[in-house]
N, C-alpha and C positions, 0 to 999 in steps of 0.2 A: 300770429298763430292763434287760431280760435279752436281749441279742443272741443270735441263732442262731449255732451253730458255723460254719455256712457263711459267714456275714457276716464273722466274725472271721478265718477262713482267707482270704477274699477281700481283706480289709484287709492281711493279712500279705503276700499276693502283691503288692499295690500297693506296699507299703513296700519289699519286696525289689527290685522294679523301679526304684523311685525312688532307691534307694541307688546303683545303677549309673548311672542317668541323671545324678545329682549328681556322681559321680566323673568320668565321661567329659566332661560339660559343664565341670566345673571345670578339668580339664587343658587343654581346648580354649580356655577363657577366658584362661588364662595365656599362650597362645602368642603373641599380638601384642605382649606386653610382655616376656616372659621366654623365649620360644622353646619348642622341643620337645625339648631335650636330655635326657640321662639324669638330670640334676639335677632337672628339672621333673617328670618322671614319678616319680622316687623321692619327691619331696615330695608329689605328689598321692596316690600309693599309701599312703605312710606316714601321712599325715594323715587319709586315709579310715579306716584302721584305728584311728587315735587317736580320731577323732570317735565311731566306733561303740563303742569301748571305754568312753568316758565315758558314752555313752548307755545301754549295757548296765548299767553300775553304777547310774546314776541311776534307770533304769527298774525295776531290782530293788528299790531302796530305796522308791520311790514306790508300787510295786505292793503292797508289804507294809504301807505306811502307809494306803493307800486300797484295801484288798482288795475285789475284785469290784465296784468302782465304774467302770462303763463310761465315765462322763463323763471320767475321767482319760485314757483312750485317745483319745477324740474330741478333747480339747484338745491332746494331744500331736501327733496327726496334723495338726490345723489349724496348730500351730506349725511343723511340718515343711514343710507346704505353703506357708505364708507366707514362710519363709526361702528356700525353693526359688525362689519367684517373685521374691524380692528379689535373688537371685544376680547377674543381669545388671546391677543397679543398684549393689550394694555392690562388685562386682568392678571395675567401671569407676572408681569413686571411689578405692578403696584402691590399685589398681595405678598410678594417676597419682601417688599420694603415695609409693609405694615404688620407682618406676622408676629412681631414682638409686642404689639399693642394689645390692649384688652379687646375682647370680642366686639363690644359695641362700637368702640372707636375705630378699630381696624376694619370692621365690616362696612361702616358708614363711609369712611374715607375711600375705601376701595371702590365701592359702588359709585361714589361721586366721580371717580376718575373714569371707570370703564362702562358703567351702565347709564348714567344720567345724560351724557352728551348725545347718544343716539335718540334717547327719549325726548330731549328738547326739540330736536329736528322733527321727530314724528308728531309731537304736539303742535308744531307750527303748521303742519299740513292741513288740518281741518279748517281753521279760519281762512286760509288762503283759498282752498277749494270752494268754500261757501261764498267768498267774494267773487270768484270766477263764475259761479253759477247764478249769482244774483244780479239781475238787470235793473230791478226796481225794488223799492222797500216792501211792497205788498207781498213779494215772494220770498223775502228773507227767511221768515220762519219756516216755510216749507222746505227751502233749500237746506237750512241748518238741520232740520229734523231728518231729512233724507241722508245727509252726510254722516251724522252721528249714528243713525240706525245701521247704515251699511258698514261703517267702520267698526261698530260694536259686533255686528254679525261676523265680520272677518276675525275679530278677536275671539269670539266664541268657537268658531270652527277650527282656528289654528290652535287654540288651547286644547281642544279634544285631540287633534292630530298630534300635537307635541307630546301631550301627557300619555296618550294611549298607544302611540305607535312610533313616532319619529325619535324621541329621546331614548326609549328602551332599545330601539333597533340601531340607531346611528350615533348616539351620544349627543354632545352639545356643541362641539367645535364645528363639525360639518354643517349642521343646521344653521348656525350663526352665519357662516360664510355664504351658504346658499340663499338664506333670507336676505342678507345684505345685497347680494348681486341681483336678486329678484326685484328689490325695491328700486335699485339704481339703473338697471339696464334699459327700461323703457324711456325714462327721462333722457338718458344719454343718447339713445337712438333719435328721439325727437329733436334734441339740440343739434345733433349732427345733420339732420335733415334741414334744419334752419340755418346751417352753415355757421354754427357757433363753435369755433375752433377750440375753445376752452374745454369742450366736451371730450376731445381726444385725450387731453391730460387726465381727466377724471377716469376715462376708460382704461388708460394705461395704469393708473394707480390702483384701480379696482382689480385688474388682472394680476398685477404684481403682488399685491397684498394677499389675494386669495391663493395664488400658487405657492407663495412663500409659506404661509401658515399651514396650508393643506399638506405640504411636504416636510414641514418642520419636524425634526427629530430631537427629542429631549435628551440631553447628555447627563448621565448619572455618574457618581463615583465608581471606581473600578470594582469595589467590593459590594456593589449594589446591582445585582443582576436581575433586570426586569424580564420576566418570562411572559407576562400578559398584562395588558393595560387597556381599559375601555371606560367609556362614560355612558351612563344610562340611568335607570329609574332610581337607584340608590345613590347616584353620584358617581364619583371616580372609584373604580375597582382595579387593584393591581395585585399580581402575584409576583413575589420577589424572593430571591435567595439572598440572605444578608446575615452578617455576623450577629451573635447574640450579645451585643454590648450591654453591660450593666445587668444582665440576667444570669449568665453563667460565668464562672471564673475563667474559662478558656476561649471565649468568643467563638464558639463552635458555629458552623453555618446552619441556619434554620431557614425554612421556607415559610414565608408569611403571606397571609391574605390581608391586604390593606384596603380599607374602605374609607375614603375621604381622609387619608393620612392617619387613620387609626388602625392599629394592628388588631385584627379581629381573631386571627388564628395564627399560631406559631408552632410549627412542628419540626422535628429534627430531620435533616437530610441524611444523617448517618444512621438513622433507624428506619429508613425507607418510608418516611412521612407517616408513620403509624402512631407515634407518641408525641405528646406536647412537650415543649421546652418549659412551659409555665407549670410550676408545681400546683397552682391553685386549680388547674383543670381536673386534678384527681379527686376533688372534693365532691363533684357531682356523682361520679360512679360509686364513690364510697358510701354516700348517703343512700343511693339507689340500691346498694347491694343487699339491703334487708329484704328485697323482693326476690322471689324464686326465679330460676331459669324458665323461660317461656312467657314471662310477663310482657304485657303489651304496653308500648311506650309511644307517646306523641311528643315530638320535639318541635317547638315553634321557633323557627330561626335556625338556619343550617350552618352558617359560617363556613369553615373549611372542612366540616364533617368530623371533627375530633370526638365529640360526644357520641355521634353515630357509631364510629369505630369502637369506642369503649363499650357501648351497650351491646354491640354485635358480639364482642369478645365475651360478654357476660351471658350470652344466650338469649337476649331479649328480642322480641319482635318489634321493629321500629318503623314508624311512619314519621315523615318530616313535612313541615309546611314552610315554604320559602317564597317570598314575594318576587324575587328577582331571579329569573331563570339563568342568568349569567353565573350566579353563585353556585347553582347546582352543577353547571357545566364545568366550572373550574375546580370544584371539589372532586369531581370524577377524574378530570384530566391531569390536574397538578397535585392533588392531595391523596390520590389513590383510594377514594371512597368507592365502595362496592357499587358498580353501575346499576345493579338490580334494586338498590334501595328505593323504597316507595317515597318519592319526593313529589309533593303537590304544590304547584305554583299558584299561590292564592294568598290573600290577606289572612292573617292568623285568626282574627276575630270572626271573619266570614266563614272560614273553614270550621271553626269550633261550633258556630251556630247551625251549620248545615250538615255536618258529618253524622252518619248513622252508625256509630261504632263507639264502644266504650274502652277506656284505657286504665291500666293500673297506675301509670305515672304520666303526668303531663309536665313537660319542661318548658319554661318560658326563658328563652335566650335570645331576645329580640332587640338587642342594642343595634341602632343604626348610627354608626360613628359614636357620637356622645349622647344621642337621644334615645329615649325609650318610648315606644308607641303607647300613649296613655289610654287609648280606648280598650286596651287589653286588661288594664289593672283597675277596673271600677267594680262596684258592687254588681252591676248587671253583667259585666264581663266574667266575673267569678261565678255567677249563677249559670251562665252559659257553659263554663268549664265543668261545673259540678254535674251538669246533665250528662256529660260524657265520661265522667270519672267513676270508676267502679267503686262499690262499697269497700272501705278500707284502703282506697287508693291515696295517692299523694301528689300534690303540686309542688314543683321546684321552680323558683323564680329568681333569675340572676338580676342583681341591681348594684348601684353605686355602693362604695364602702362607707360613705359619710352617714353618720347616724345621730350625732350630737349637734346642738345649736341650730341656727337658722339653716345652715347648709345641709343639715340632716333631716329637715322637715319632710322631704319627699319620701325618704325611706320609712320614716315614722308614719306617714300618711298611708303608704302601701300596707304596712303592718296593721294599722288600725282598720283598713278596708278588709283585709283578710279576717280579722277578728269579728268585724261587723257582719261578715258573710257567714259566720257560724263555724269557722275553721279553728282548730287548735294549731298554733303556729310556733315554730322554733326558727331562730335566725342563726345560720351557719356562717361564720366569718373566716375567710381565707387569711393566711399570714400577711402581715404588713400593717402599715399605718392606715388610718381612714382614707387617706388620699391614694393609696396604692392597692388596697385590698378590694375584694368583692364581697358582697353580702348575698347569701342564697337563702331565700325564704322557703321553709319546709312546712307546707300547710296540708292538713288532713282532718277528717271528721273524728278520728280517734287518736289517742296518744300512741306515738311510734316508739319502739324500743330500738335504739341505735347501738346497744351494747356490743352486739356481734357484727356490726358493720365493718366490712373489710374489703379493700381493693388495693392492688399493688401494680405498679408499672416500672419498667427498667429506668434507672437513673434517679429515682426518688424514694425516700424512706416511706415505708408503709405507715399509714395513719392507724395507730394502735388503739386510740380511744377518741371517737368522734365527739364525745361530750366535752372534751377539752377545748373544742372549737365552737361550741354553742354558746351564744351570749345569754346573759341573765336578762330575759325580756321583762321580768317583773320590775326592773329598775327603770324601764322606759317611761317617760312622761309624755302622754298623748293629749293633754288638755289643749295644746296650741295647734292641733291639726284635726281635720275632719276626714271622714270616710269619703272616698272618691266616687263620683257618680257620673253617668253619661250626661245627665242634665247640667251638671256644673263641673266640667273638667278643669281641674286645677293643677294637675301633676306637672305639666310642662312649665308652669310658672314656678312651682316649688323646686323643681330640680334644675332650674336655669342656672343658678349660681354654682351648683355642683358640676353641671355640664361645662360651664365656662372654665372652671378650674381644671377639670380633666382635660379639656381640649387644649388649654394653655400648656399643660405639662407635656402633652404629646407633640405639640408644635415645637416646643423647645428641644425635645429629644430628636425629632427628625431634622431639625435645622442643624443641630450639632453633628449628627452622624451621617445624614443622608441628604444634605441640601443639594439641589440641582446645580450642576457646574455652570 
């Protein structure tokens, strides 16, 4: 079999695209179990390079041993395709086994099982193709340059397609299956034409695995009713009716918005999804209640729309920015958010920089699972926010509850950044320990009087004195942290330990109460 150069270049293009699909899908598969923190992305990027390195080495050795035998290339590509199709299966299995490990160890071991094998086979492809293209030493450099250029071009194009369209629209499981089939189908056809009967076995395996995973239905406990589930730009999003274990004395049924196994919103089914089950959710509207009816509010981060409904009841005019349109859709369909709510699908920082409107209150509620977008919380980011903040307006920013020691450096850095931006800042702490509470930064150009702050919802005691929940910020030591800037983003490194602890506690909670059957 003497394949044409154009066919070899096309296979190189597919291989390059598949590498990026594998990497992006692999990182997204980790998210429900290990989150989206710096540790996770470092593990995904490092092991991608590691898998390719092993593949390059093995491909070089095999291409020398089986010089100019195109069947080697076909079998390698089939192997890459099969392992890519297997990724949704092996990832689910291994991450259930490693969920109790710390984030770094669990993420690395999981990726070694489900992401590195297809990458090894993909890495083997380029040396083999170069060997097939090279008839003499004088053309080796030209062949190698062409192969790596075409492979890289495939990687670039598929990265854009996956990031901008395919993952947001189709999730991660279907693209992994389709990409694996695309890589393997042509080699199987050519082997069949060459009367290589082994190709029939591979063809059967590919069809069986693809059909099984495509139609696979996850089984959940009886008290865990999944109303919606999809994969996309934020990772895995689910809407679930589930008992309120460890939150209320009576295990009442609540409806939760779960992003990457982290409960983002939790409202009562018995109150028509209008009120949160978490008492800390009342602290945002209580602090905001010092503003009059008709105040204009910008909320960055929608969640299930709890704050939107609270502010609507207070008579505020609300705009919302949300990066994932699925969140907007489920908030309307499953959480009864007013469908006329002004929701802008955009990155929060981009919206803030470009909007031509001013607001009395800007709310930062932009947790993505356990991560906080650091580009919002820099000196430059706060200057962008100040441009659209009315005189005497206020910024409210939701953050981790950790404030002391190394694990609290992230919160102290955010506090120092607010101060360095010229804001007067209070820190509102919701009930609970540092590990279970939230901190809400209240930043403004003037001193705010919270003496008459008042808000009340059914099921929770009215907060009679907000000052009882404001921390003594004069006691904070800020010598060991710096103000955050766009030039030197440090926040993700600072909150990595807090994110790791938070994700660990959530994983333990879900494994105990809602582990998949």
